N, C-alpha and C positions, 0 to 999 in steps of 0.2 A: 596767760599763755595765748600765743597766736592761734587764730582760727584757721589753720591750714591742714590740707590732707596730703597724704603721700601721692605722687605721681606714680601711675602703674608703668608706663614705659613710653618712649617716643618712637615714633616710626619716621623713616625717611621719605620724603616726597609727598606731595599734596594728593588729596583725594580729588576726584571730579566733583566740582561743586554744583549743588542742585540749584535749580532756578528758585528765585526768591523775589517776592514783591516788597521786601523791606526797603526802607529809605536808603540812598546810597551811603549815608553816614553811618548807618546802623551795621552792627556785626551780622555776618551771614553763616550761621552754623550748618553742618551737614554730618551725616553719619550712615553707617552700615552695620547690619547685623545678620549673621548667617550661621548655619550649622554645618560642619564639614563631615558629618557622619559619625563623629566620634563622642556624641552626647555632650559636646562642649559648643557654646556659643562664642564665635570670634566676632569681635567688635572693634570698629574704628570710629573716631569722633575727631572732628576738627572745626574751627571757626576762623574766618578771615574778616578783615575790616580795611576798608579803602583808606580810612584815616590813620591806620596804624596805631590805634589806641585801645586794643583789646585789654580788658581788665581781668577777665576770668572765663574759663571754659568748665561748666559743671556738666558731668555725665552721670546719668542714673539709668537703672534698668527696671522696668516694670514687669511683674509676672502675674499672668492671668490663670484662672482655673482651667480655661480651654480656649480654643482659637476664636470661637463664637463670641465668648466674652471680651475678648480683645477687639474684634471688629465692632461689637455693639457698644463699647464703651462701659461695660459692666465694671464694678468696683474691683480694684487690683487686689491680689492676695498679698503682695509684697513689693517694696520699692527698696532698691539697694543702691548706695552710693558706689559709683565705679571709679570715678576720678573727679578732682578739682584742680585744674590747671591755674596758676597764678600768673597773669601777664606782667607782674612786676612793674606796674605803672603805665603799661602801654606796649603792644606788640601787634605786628601786621598779621600774625597767624599763630595758631595754637593747635597742636595735633597729639593725640594720644590714641593708644590701642590696647587690647588685652583679650583675655579668654576666661569665661566663667562656666561652671558646670550647669547643665540643663536637664530636665527630667521629661520623659515622655508624658504626653497628654497636656502639658502646659503650654502656654503661648507667651512669648516674651516680646517686649518693645523697648527700644532704645530711645531715650530722650536726651537731647543735647541742647543746653541753654548757654548762650553767649551773652556777656555783658561788656559794654565799653566804658571808658573813663567818664563819660556823661551820664552814665546810668541807664543807657538804653539796653533793653533785654530783647532778645529774640530767641525763639525756640524751634527746634526740628524734632519731629517724631517719626521714627522709622516704621515701616510695615512689620507686621507681626512675623515672628519666626518660631518654628518648632523643631524638635530634635527627637531622635529614636530613643529606645530604651538603652540605658548605659549598659556597658559589658558587665558581667558578674564579677569578673576579676581581670585586671589589666595593670601592666606596668605604666605608670603615669609620668615618671621622671626617668627615662632610661639613660644609662651612661652614654655620654656622647652628645646629649642635648646642648645645642649652642647657646651661650649666654652672651648676648651683646656686650663688648668690651671686656669680657671676663673669661674667655676661653670656652671649653666644654666641660659638662659635668662629668665628674669621674668618681664621685661618691655622695651618697645622701646620708646626712647625720641625724636629723630630726624631722619629725612629721607631725602634722595635725590636720583634721578635716572638719568642715562645718557642716551644718544641716542640709545644705544644697549639693554637698559632694565637692565642694571646692578644696583643693589641697594645697597647703602650706608646706614648703620642704626647705629646710636649711641644707645647703648643698656645698660641696667643694669643687673647685674647677681646676683645670690644668694650666692656668695662666702662667705658673711658674714664679709668682710674686706672692710670698707667704702673707703680705700685708694687703692682698687684694683677690685672695682666691676663695673667699665665702661669700655667698648671697643667700637671700631669702626669695624662693619663687613662688608665685601663685598661679596654679595650673600651667607651670612651665614658663611663666613670664616673670622677669625680675622685678621686685618691688623695693628691695633693700640690697645694698652693695657694702661689702668691707672696704673701707677707705673713702666712702661717701661722706660729704659734709653733713652734719646735723643741724637743724635750725637753731638749736640752743644746746649747750653754752656756744656763744659765738667763737668761730675759728677752730672747733674741734671736729673730728671725723671718727667714724666706727673703725675699731681696731680689731674686734672680735664680737661675734654674736654668741649670746647665752641661751635665750629662749624666745619664741614667738607663739602666740595662741590666737586662734580665729575667733571671730564674732560673727555670729549667724545673721545678724540684722545688717550689717555693713562690712564689706570685704576690706575696707581701709581703716576700720576703727578697731584696733586690737592691741593688747599690751604685748611689749617685748623688752628685752634687756640686752645691753651690750657693755663691752669695755670701750673706753674712749682714748683718743690720742689727741695731742695738740699742746699749744702753749698753756702752762699752768697745770697740766694734768700729771698727777703723780699716784702713788698707791693709796692716798687718803681720799681722793675723789674721781677714781677712774672707772667706776661702774655707774651706769645711768638706766633709768626705768622710763620707758616712753609709753604712751597710748597714742597710736597713730604717729603723727610727727611731733606731738607736744611732750615735752619733757615733764615728767611728774616728780621725781626726785632723783638725786645723786647721792652716791656714797659720800659720807661726811656732811650731809644736810642735818640740820637740827630738827627732830621730830617734835612739831609743835601742836599736835592734836590733842584735845582735851584728854587726860587720862595718863599721857606720858609724863614721866619724871622730867622736870626742868633740866635741860642740858643733854637728853638722850640724843644719840647720833645714829642715823641709818648707815648700815655697812653692806648689806646685801639684800636681793630682792627676788622673790619667786611667785610671779603672778599666775592665777588660776584662770580657768576658762571663763569666759563672760556668758552669763546666763541670759535667758529670754528678756529680762528687764533691763539689760544694759548694765549689770552690776557684776562685780567679781571680787573676791578675797586675794589680797597679795600677802604672802609671808615674808616678813621683813626680819633679817638678823640685826640686832641693835646692840648699842653699847649703852647700858643704863647705869648711871653713875651711882644709884642707889643700891645696886646689887653687887655681890662679891665678883671678883674677876672671873671671866668665862664667857660663854657664848650664850647671850640672851636672844630671844625671839618674840615677834609679836605677829598678829593678824589684823590687817586693816581692810575694811570694806571700802571699796571705791564705786561710785555711781556716775554713769555718763549721761550727758544731755543729748537730744537727738543729733547734734552736730559732732558728736564724739568726743566732746570736751569735758573735763572733770566737773561734775556737778556737785558733789559732795565727798568727804572721807570720814570714815568713824573708825576708831580704835575698837576692836572687838575684845582683845584680851592680849596679855603680855606676860613674860616671865616676871614673877614677883607678885602678881596678883593673888589675893586670897580667894578660896573657894569654900564658903561655908557649907554648902551641900555635900562636898567631897571630903572636907575636913583637912585640907592641906593647902600648900602654896604652890602655884604653878611654876615649874622650873623650865618647861620647853613645849610650847604649843606647836603643833606641827606646821610646817611651813606650806602655805597655799592650800589650806584645808578646803575640801569641796564645799561650795556654797550654791544654793539654787535660787529659782524665781520665787520660791514661797518664802525667802529669808531665812531657810534653815542652813546650819553650818555642821558639817561633819568634821570632828576634830579629834586627832590623837594628841594626848597630853600626858606628861608625868608630873608627879607631885613630890614635894619635899614634905617632911613632918609625918610621913605614913610609913608603915612597914615596907621596906624595899621589895619585898615578895608580892606586894599588892598595891604598888604606887602608880601603875600604868593604866590609863583609861582610854577607851574609845566612846566619844559622846556625840549624840545628835542633839544639838542645843544643850538642855540640861538632862536629857535622858542617857543613862549609862547603858550602852550596848555591849560592853564587855569590860571586864577589869582583871588585870593579872592576879593569879592566886585564888580566884573564885571559879565555881563550876562552869565549865564551858558547855557549847551545845552538843558535845559528844559525851554521853553518860560516863561517870566515873573518872573524868579527866578534866583538869583546870586549864584555864587560859595562862599562858606563860608569856608570850610577847604578842601583843595585839597590834593589828593594823599596820603592817609594813606596807600594804597597798589598800586603798579604799577609794570609793567613788560615791556621788550622790547625784540623783537625777532631778530635772526640775519638776518632776511630778511627785517627789518626796521618796523615790525608792532608793535603796542603798546596798552596798556590797563592800565586804572587806575580806582580806586574808589574814591569818593569825597563825601562832605557834601554840600548841597545847603540850602539856607535859606527858610523860610516859614514852611509849615506844618510838624511838626516832624514825623509823621506817613509816610511821603514819601520824607525824606530829604537825603536819601543815593541813589547814582546813580552809575552805572557801565558804563563806557564809553571806546570805542575804536577808532582806526582811521577810523572806519567805522560808527561811530555815537554811540547813546545811545543803550547799550545792554539790560539793565534792570533797574528798579527802584523800591526802597522799596514801597511796596503796590501792585505792579504788579502781575498778575497771569500768569502762563505758562502751556503749555499742559500737562506737567508731573504732575502738582499739581492743575489741574483744580478744581475750587471751593474754593481754598485757596489762600493766598497772601503772597509774600515775607515779612519776619517779621523783628523782633527786631535786628537780627544780620546778615544783608545781606552782601555779598561781603567782607567777613572776610580775605580771601585769594584769590588772583588772579594771574594767569599766562597766558601768551601768547606764543603759539607754532609757529615754523617756518612755519607751514602750515595755520595759521590764526585761529586756534581752541583757545578758551579761556576757562580755568579751573577756576572755582570759587566755593566757599562754601557760603551756606546761610541756614538760618532757614525759616519756614513759620508758618502761624497761625492755623495749624491743631490741634484742640482740644485734639486729640490723641497724645500725646507727645512722643509716641514710634516710631512715623514716621514723625517727624516734621523738619528734617534737612537732608542736603545731598550735594554731589559734583555734579555740573553741568558742561557740556561740551557745550559751547554756550547755547542754551535752552533745550538741552538734559540732563535728569537726569541720570548720570552715576551710582550713587549708593546712597542709602538712609539709613538712621537710621531705623532698624527694618528688613532689607534684610537678608536672610540667606545665609551662606556661610561655606562649609565644616561641615554642621551639627550643626553650632553655628549661633546665631542671633546677628547682630550688634546692640549694645545698646547704643553706643556712637561713634561719629566720632569727633576727635580731630581737632580743626581748628586754634589753636595758632601757632605762628611762628615755623617753623622747623617741623611741623607734617604733612604738605601737600606739595607736590612738583610736578612738571611736568618736563619732559625731554625737553631739547631745541627744538627737532624736533617736539614735540607735539604728539608723539606715545605712551608715557608711563605716567601713573600717579601713585603717591604712597601717601599713608595716614596711620596714625595710628587710630586704632579702639579698643573700648572694645567690647567683645563678651560675651554676657550673664553675663555682669559685671565683667568679669576677667580683669586683667590689659592690658594695651595697646599692641597691636600686629601690625606688619607691614603688610600692604596689597598693592599689586601692580595690577594695572588695565592696561590691554593692549588695547590701542585705535587703534592702527595699522594706516596705510597709508590713514585714512578717514578723511574728512573734513565736518562739518555739517553747511549747508548754510541757514537755516530757510526756509521761505516762505510757512509754513503750512497753512492750511485753516480749520477753525473749522466748525463742523458739528452739529449733534444732542447733545443736553446737553452741548453745548459749548466746546466739546471735540475736540482736534486736533490731528489726528493720527501722531505718531511718527515712523520714519524709521531709523534703525542703520544698518551699515555695519560691517561685521566680516570677518577676514581672512587676509592673508599677500599680496594677489594679485600678487603673483609669478606665472609664467607660471606653469600650471599643478596643482595648489593649489585649495582647495575648497573655494568657496565664498559664504557667507551667507548674506541674507538680512532679518532682523527681523522687522516686522511690529507689532505695538501695539497701543492701544487706538483708534483703529477704531470702527465703529459701529458693534456690534456683529451680525453674522449670514448673513453678506452681501457679496459683492464681491469686488475686487479691479482690477485696472488695473496698472501694473508695467511699467513705462517708463523708457527706457535706451537710453542715447544719448552720442556721442563722442564730443559734443560741448554743450555750454550753451547758451540758447537763452533768458530765462527770460521774457516771453511775458505774457500780460494779458489773462487769460483763465477761463471761467465759474466762475467769481467772485474771483479767485485767480491768482496765478503766475505759469505758467508751466516753469519750470527751464530747463530740459534737452531737447535737440533736440529729437524729437520722432523718432530716428533711428530704434528702436525696441520697440513694445508694446505688452505686454502680457496681453490678457483680461481674464476676468472671474475667476480670482483666488479667492478661497473661503476664508473668514474670519471666524474664529471659534467663539465659544460661549463667548470667553473672549475678543474678539476684536483683536486677534492676528494672524499672518501668518508668516512662515519662508520658504524662498525660498533658495535652495541650488543648485549650479551647479559647474562644474570644469572650471577653467579658461583656454582657449586654449593657446597652445603655439603660438609664433610668434607675439604677440602683442608688438610693440616697447616700450622699457623703457621710462619712463616719459610721457606715454600716459594717459591722464585723462579720467575718465568714470563718468557720472552723472546718478543718479537714483532718481526717485520720485514715490510715489504711490497715485493714485486717487481712492478714495473709494465711492461706490454708498451710498448716505446718504441723505434722504429727509430733514434733518435739515440743509443742506448746500445750499448755492447759487446754483441755477441750479441743485439741486439734487446730489451735490458732495461735499465731503470733500477731503482735500489733506494733504499729509504728508510733513515734511521738505524735502528739497532735500539734497542728500548725493553725495559727490565727492570721488571717489577713485583714487589714483595715482599709476599707474604700477611702481614698483621701478626699 
């Protein structure tokens, strides 16, 4: 496979070249890095060569813990490949640009490396740049966004976000050409076009995109699938699976990995998200000649080398495999089962040779988490259909939704490694008085920090406010919320329209605003984990506490309290350890290292506290917060918010 990377984009016109002491025959690189106030770094890079024989332009971004570290040459936290331009045997100039997400408190440096045909290498390093805190919630790909050569964005179809907040969006434009109206944007910059030529197979082009997934370690090494068009392309070979711009497999390829039956053919691909060790699992639909006619499937683990190339492939499981531990034969392992940096695999599988009422399993490696027909997490009710939605974090945390037998008004449950999170028919503080409704847990995600993102509807008769995205039991965003002067009229919950970054600090979703077509929205959760343990007070209302801010030294920290009894006071408890002890009918989660008394609650039941985080707090220090509200409707005259844990980065 060729060692090439996707070009982010080209810009017209040269940059102002910086002075260089390089030999006249050597290439001269230059670059610029700036933050436009939108928590995004905008970068440009170029190289020129008097001899006209540029071979390549390599652009990377270094991220430092702080600006002092950048100036002092401290070890970088992360280096990310932005672009690798190929001079194709010789060019007088190469130019590229783009935008990447940035976090408050970090410092970034652009490194531009140019190589000519003689192997001469010269390097340019930009001054450091910093950005402000990202917006809590913002439209990141508004309709009307111009896409060079492809019109303007009219709809967002699929979304994903990486650990740094970079958003990948599969969008449709108004170009009017159905063969060229789709493209993949990275932070609004096109990286893939419908109709563009692909490096291999030779002479073919992209005719339609299927999936694309981000990779947190490099914004150009990620798996994606598409249909192809061109000479020799037909229904037997028209789907392709790429990592970056390297072809991995095509429909019709022979599956040659050890464990496959000779003559097995690939026919469809569903790549999962890349983990922290540059590995992922791809679900493959296959045609296995040893099995009866039908749809066979397999899970294949793929590992990448530092250049984003395929280092290894391994068949994990396929239809027809025997399972001595479960006593049956695998008929359909789930496509793209979540896989993590610990090497664990979360898999939904059905078995033949067993009682049909108990032949469906959810497995974490060899551990059975749920089996149809056996007792569920809800006393007196059995699992019925397990794991229509599931996720696994790089820290080994897992979550799934399932169906249980019994009352159909309460037969959907959301379960994690910590126990039951929610059940159809339940109520939550943010929807007090209403109950989770007909479509709960449609999409579920688990972050490395243990936060669970999920979508649900509820039975509010006002259908303009009856659906939203939850983080644990906190309502992040609901239908009817206003944003940028527009009102959310619909949140899309089908596959590909909602996603969470692996670290749990970002969420993205597509929404209609005032009935306009779908637009991409990004939510910054930040380094906060929501722990529950709220205590209801008057009107069965439970106060909700939310943390805001990056928690970097010197940054502003905000604690937002809502749903408290209006016109009362609250005490804010701050602790550097968790004690979780019974207190006044509830649970006091933080150690009371500091308690702020008499904080007023306004007429809407809300209060926001802001302060500057002092320098000197060691990295990876956790801080717990909880609010206790004077409330005659609560046990012992108090209600309590959920606890929030912030982690100093």
